[in-house]
ROSE-4610 file (N, C-alpha, C; in Angstrom, 1 decimal, always signed):
// ROSE-4610
residu = [M/M/M/S/S/S/D/D/D/L/L/L/Q/Q/Q/Q/Q/Q/W/W/W/P/P/P/C/C/C/P/P/P/T/T/T/C/C/C/E/E/E/H/H/H/D/D/D/T/T/T/D/D/D/F/F/F/E/E/E/Q/Q/Q/P/P/P/E/E/E/C/C/C/I/I/I/D/D/D/G/G/G/H/H/H/T/T/T/E/E/E/D/D/D/G/G/G/G/G/G/A/A/A/C/C/C/P/P/P/E/E/E/W/W/W/A/A/A/C/C/C/T/T/T/D/D/D/C/C/C/G/G/G/T/T/T/A/A/A/L/L/L/V/V/V/S/S/S/G/G/G/D/D/D/V/V/V/H/H/H/R/R/R/P/P/P/A/A/A/A/A/A/V/V/V/T/T/T/L/L/L/R/R/R/H/H/H/A/A/A/A/A/A]
num = [1/1/1/2/2/2/3/3/3/4/4/4/5/5/5/6/6/6/7/7/7/8/8/8/9/9/9/10/10/10/11/11/11/12/12/12/13/13/13/14/14/14/15/15/15/16/16/16/17/17/17/18/18/18/19/19/19/20/20/20/21/21/21/22/22/22/23/23/23/24/24/24/25/25/25/26/26/26/27/27/27/28/28/28/29/29/29/30/30/30/31/31/31/32/32/32/33/33/33/34/34/34/35/35/35/36/36/36/37/37/37/38/38/38/39/39/39/40/40/40/41/41/41/42/42/42/43/43/43/44/44/44/45/45/45/46/46/46/47/47/47/48/48/48/49/49/49/50/50/50/51/51/51/52/52/52/53/53/53/54/54/54/55/55/55/56/56/56/57/57/57/58/58/58/59/59/59/60/60/60/61/61/61/62/62/62/63/63/63]
x = [+6.1/+5.1/+3.8/+2.7/+1.4/+0.6/-0.7/-1.7/-1.6/-2.0/-2.0/-3.5/-3.6/-4.8/-4.6/-5.7/-5.6/-6.4/-5.6/-6.2/-5.7/-6.3/-5.8/-4.6/-3.5/-2.2/-2.2/-2.0/-2.0/-0.8/+0.3/+1.5/+1.5/+1.1/+1.0/-0.2/-1.2/-2.5/-3.3/-3.2/-4.1/-4.1/-5.0/-5.1/-3.9/-3.3/-2.1/-2.2/-1.4/-1.3/-0.5/-1.1/-0.4/-0.2/+1.0/+1.3/+1.7/+1.6/+2.1/+3.5/+4.4/+5.7/+5.6/+6.7/+6.7/+6.5/+5.6/+5.3/+6.4/+7.1/+8.1/+7.7/+6.4/+5.9/+5.1/+4.9/+4.2/+2.7/+2.2/+0.7/+0.1/+0.9/+0.4/+0.7/+1.3/+1.7/+0.5/-0.6/-1.9/-2.8/-2.3/-3.2/-3.9/-3.7/-4.4/-3.7/-4.3/-3.7/-2.9/-1.8/-1.0/-1.7/-1.8/-2.5/-1.7/-0.4/+0.5/+0.6/+0.5/+0.5/+1.5/+2.1/+3.1/+2.7/+2.7/+2.5/+3.6/+3.3/+4.3/+5.0/+4.4/+5.1/+6.0/+5.6/+6.4/+6.9/+6.2/+6.6/+5.8/+4.9/+4.1/+3.4/+3.4/+2.8/+1.4/+0.5/-0.8/-1.1/-1.9/-2.4/-3.9/-4.3/-5.7/-6.3/-7.6/-8.3/-8.4/-8.6/-8.7/-7.4/-7.2/-6.0/-6.2/-5.3/-5.3/-4.6/-5.4/-4.8/-4.3/-3.2/-2.7/-3.7/-3.7/-4.5/-3.9/-4.7/-4.1/-3.3/-2.2/-1.3/-1.1/-1.2/-1.0/+0.5/+1.2/+2.6/+2.7/+3.5/+3.7/+5.2/+5.5/+6.9/+7.2/+8.4/+8.8/+9.1/+8.8/+9.0/+10.4]
y = [-12.0/-11.9/-12.5/-11.9/-12.4/-13.0/-13.0/-13.7/-13.2/-14.1/-13.8/-13.3/-12.4/-12.0/-12.0/-12.3/-12.3/-11.1/-10.3/-9.1/-8.9/-8.2/-7.9/-7.0/-7.4/-6.6/-5.8/-4.5/-3.6/-3.8/-4.3/-4.6/-5.9/-7.0/-8.3/-8.5/-7.6/-7.6/-8.9/-9.5/-10.6/-10.7/-11.6/-11.8/-12.5/-11.9/-12.6/-12.5/-13.3/-13.2/-12.0/-11.3/-10.2/-10.6/-10.2/-10.4/-9.1/-9.1/-7.9/-8.1/-7.2/-7.2/-6.8/-7.0/-6.5/-5.0/-4.5/-3.1/-2.3/-1.4/-0.6/+0.9/+1.2/+2.5/+2.8/+1.8/+2.0/+1.8/+1.3/+1.1/+0.2/-0.8/-1.9/-1.6/-0.5/-0.3/-0.2/+0.3/+0.5/-0.7/-1.8/-3.0/-3.0/-1.9/-1.8/-2.7/-2.7/-3.5/-2.6/-3.1/-2.4/-2.4/-1.2/-1.1/-1.5/-1.8/-2.0/-3.5/-3.8/-5.1/-5.1/-6.3/-6.4/-7.6/-7.5/-8.6/-9.6/-10.9/-11.9/-12.2/-11.8/-12.1/-11.0/-9.7/-8.6/-7.6/-7.6/-6.7/-5.4/-5.2/-4.0/-3.8/-2.6/-2.3/-1.7/-2.1/-1.6/-1.1/-0.2/+0.3/+0.1/-0.6/-0.9/-0.1/+0.0/+0.7/+2.2/+2.9/+4.3/+5.0/+5.7/+6.4/+7.9/+8.4/+9.9/+10.6/+11.5/+12.2/+13.6/+14.0/+15.4/+16.4/+17.6/+18.7/+19.3/+19.8/+20.5/+21.7/+21.9/+23.0/+23.8/+25.1/+26.0/+26.5/+26.2/+26.7/+28.0/+28.9/+30.2/+30.3/+30.8/+31.0/+32.5/+32.8/+34.2/+34.7/+35.9/+36.5/+36.8]
z = [+7.3/+6.4/+7.0/+6.6/+7.1/+6.1/+6.3/+5.4/+3.9/+3.0/+1.6/+1.2/+0.3/-0.3/-1.8/-2.5/-4.0/-4.5/-5.3/-5.9/-7.3/-8.2/-9.5/-9.4/-10.0/-9.9/-11.2/-11.0/-12.2/-13.1/-12.5/-13.3/-14.0/-13.2/-13.8/-14.7/-14.6/-15.3/-15.2/-14.0/-13.6/-12.1/-11.6/-10.2/-9.7/-8.6/-8.0/-6.5/-5.9/-4.4/-4.0/-2.9/-2.3/-0.8/-0.3/+1.1/+1.8/+3.1/+3.8/+4.3/+3.9/+4.5/+5.9/+6.7/+8.0/+8.0/+8.9/+8.9/+9.7/+9.0/+9.6/+9.8/+9.4/+9.5/+10.7/+11.6/+12.9/+12.8/+11.6/+11.5/+12.5/+12.9/+13.8/+15.3/+15.6/+17.0/+17.9/+17.4/+18.2/+18.0/+17.4/+17.2/+15.9/+15.1/+13.8/+12.7/+11.6/+10.5/+9.6/+9.1/+8.1/+6.8/+6.1/+4.8/+3.6/+3.8/+2.7/+2.3/+1.0/+0.5/-0.7/-0.9/-2.1/-2.9/-4.2/-5.1/-5.0/-4.8/-4.7/-6.0/-7.1/-8.4/-8.8/-8.7/-9.2/-8.2/-7.0/-6.0/-6.0/-6.9/-7.0/-5.6/-5.1/-3.8/-4.0/-3.1/-3.0/-1.6/-1.4/-0.1/+0.0/+1.0/+1.2/+2.3/+2.4/+3.5/+3.3/+4.4/+4.4/+4.2/+3.2/+2.9/+3.1/+3.9/+4.2/+3.0/+2.4/+1.3/+1.8/+1.3/+1.7/+1.1/+1.7/+1.3/+0.0/-0.9/-2.1/-1.6/-2.3/-1.9/-3.2/-3.1/-4.3/-4.2/-5.2/-5.2/-5.9/-5.4/-6.0/-6.4/-7.5/-7.9/-7.9/-7.4/-7.4/-8.8/-9.0/-10.4/-10.6]
């Protein structure tokens, strides 16, 4: 676990400490920071920084 940050937790509904679990997704392999944080009270996960959003996809159903 790394440094603690304090942010408002949407589940706890007040400011709580968040910590970074060990990164298993490879975010830190190039020296970057892992964007994932977890509330130390309830475990709610937050993602910080630049988030890549998937492109909108139109689904078609066969008739």
